[in-house]
N, C-alpha and C positions, 0 to 999 in steps of 0.2 A: 926768176921764180915763176912757176905757173900760177896764173890768176885763178882763184877759187871764189866764185860768186854763187851764192845759194839763195834762191827765193824760198822763203819760209812761210810767207803769208801774202795776202794781197798787198801789193805795193811795198813789201818789206823784204829786204835783202841783207843777209849776213855775208860779209866779205872776210876771208881769211888772208891776212897779210903775213909778214914774216914774224911769226910768234905772237902777233896781236891782231885782233879783229876790229873792224868798224862796221857800221850799219848805214844803209841807204834807205830812206823812206821816200816813196814817190807818190805824187798826187797829180795826175794829169801830166802837165809839162814842167812841174816844179818839184823840187827835191829838198829834203832835210838830210844833212850828213851828221851822223853821230860818231865822233872821234875820227882821227886821221892817221893812225899808225905812227911808226917811227919816221924821222926825217928821211931815212933811206927808202921808205915805202912810197915816196911821192909818185913815182912812175906807175906803180900798181894802183895807187889811189885814183889817179886820173883815168887809168884804163878801166877801173871798175865802174866809173860813172858812164863811160862809153858802153860798157857791157850791158848795162840796164837801159840803154837807149837815151841817156842823158848827157850832160856836159857840166863843167864847172860854172858856166854862165847861168845854169838853171837852178843852182843851189841857193835857196833863200836864206839859209843860216847854217852855221856849224854849231852843234851842241857838243860839249866836252864833258865826259863823265868825271875826269880829274886831270890835273895838269902834269902828269908824268910824261916824259919825252916819248914813250911808245904809244901815247894816245894824243898828244898835243902836236906831234911832229911837223905837220904841214899847215897847222891852223893859221899862223901868221902869214905864210905864203898865200893862202887862199884869201885872207882878209885884205892883204896889201895889193894883190894882183887883181882880184875880182870884186873887192868891196863888200864882201858878205860879212855880216856881224858874227862874232864868236861869243856864245853865251855859256855861262857856267853859274854854279851856285855862288852867292855873294862871298862866302868864305873862301872860295877857290880862286876868285878874281885876282887877288894879290899874288897868289901862287903862280898863276899863269903869266903875270907880269915879271915873275922871278924876283919879287921882293924878298922871297925866301925860297928854299927848295927842300921839300919833304920827300926825299927819294933815297932809296938804299944807297949807301956809300960804297965806294970801291973797297975800303977797308973791311966793311962788313961782308961784302961778297968774297973777298979773299979768305976771311976767317971761316967762311962756309964752303970753301972750295973743295973740301973733301966730300961734300954731299953729292950724290949722283946727279949728273946733269948740270950742275952749277957752272963749272968752267966753260963748257961748250955754249951754254946760254950767255954767259958774260962776254965771250968773244964775239958772238953774234950781235949782242946788244951794242957793243962798242963800234963794231963795223957798220951798224945801221943808224948810228947817231944817238945812241942812248945816253951819252955823256956830253952831247953838243949843247950849246947855249941857244935855246929857241924860244925866247919870250914872245908873248903876244903883246903888241904895242897898246891896243885898246880893247881888252876883253870887257864884256858887259855882263852884269847880273841878269837873271831872267827878267823879262819885261813885265811879267804878271805872275800871279799864283794860279795854280790849277792848270788845265790843259793849255798848252802854248798854241797860238794861232799860226801854226806852221804845218807843212805837209806831214801827215801821220798823226797830228794832234797829240804829241807826246806829253805826258804828265811827269814833271820832275819829282823825284822821290829822294830826299836827302838821306844818304847812307854813310855817315862819317866813320872814320877809323882807319881805312886805308890811307886817306888824306882827310883833312878837316872838312873840306867841302865836297867830298865825293858824292856824286848823284847818279842814281839809276833813272831809267825812263820807262814809264808804263804806257803801253798802248792798249787800253781796255777794249777797244773796238775789235781787235784781232787777237786778243789774249796773249800778248807778247810783253815780256819784260827784258829790257836792255840793261844788263846788270853791271857792266864795266868790270872793275876788279874787286867789287864788294862780294861777289858770288861768282865763281868760275867753275868750269867743268874739266879743267886740265891745265897743265903748264909744263914746260920742259924740265923744270926743277922738281917736279912732283911725280911720284910713282902712283899716285891715286888717280883713278878715273871717275868721273861723275861729279856731282855738286860738292863743292869744297871751298874753303878759304885758301888764298894763296899762302905759301910758307911764311912763317912769322917775320922773317927779315924784311919783307916787303911792306909791312904795315907801319904807319906812323904811330898808331895806338891800337894794338891788337884787341884789347878789351872792348873798345868802342866798335871795332870791326865785327866782333862776335855779337855785340848787342844790336848792331844794325841789321842782323839777320831777321829780327822781329819785324822790321819794316817789310821785308819780302814775304813774310808769313801772312800778311794782310792783303797781298795783291792777288787778284783773280787773273788766271791765265794758265796756259799749259805749254808755252814755248819760252825757254830761257835763252837769250842771246848774250853770252858772256864776252868779256874782254879777252879771255884766253880759253881755248878749248873749243870743242864742237858744240853745235846747237844741242840743247837738252830738252827732250820732250817729256812732259808729265806735269802734274800740278806744281805750281811755283811753291805752294806751301810745303809740299813734300821735299822739294829740292832744298829749301831753306832749313828744314828740320834735319835732313841728312847732313848738310854742311855743319850745322850746329853740333850734331852728335860726333862728327869727326874732329871738331875743334876742341872738344872737351876732354 
């Protein structure tokens, strides 16, 4: 797959993996990595660090929006091989350890197989490690509230619903919101383009996912970096309101 690394702001890069995005935040010689793609995206993940002039050794921490396989894929590899901490919301830590799994089941996918794009997406997900067992041995809750002392100074924003501990990351200095799967701009199983929630089958609690759009409405910025789909340019408030309108 051709690597697609897009610089969207100073020190801020959106990387399009195989159906899932991750974000690289640089500050001089050090890096924060937000999400890691599917397990099968590892080669592209490492190449993306090289593309921005960095390396795995320069990553100070991995931040995870939520512990689904297409975002958690190489987190344990990076922790075990390079010793970098993996941080999540405290409610998502046991999910990352795989004490439980809040992820769309194979049965649910099959029942929705008649919907456009679902079966091709499912085949790709399986081939990329979407059903692999990839727990993180020692995930950690955020070390402090407010801005994290990491490259990019990301501010965690709890946005539950897709999973219990789903977290977006606000970069107020550059007007960026890394939204994970709580607010996306596209997906292979959706015919809609632009700000939206993922299809219902992907959410652990859809009502909470809709309610969490309120958190985005309060964030200042004009660049949305979603877990799926292209970068969205425009006020975050308007993106959240559009997604809410489409969800109702």
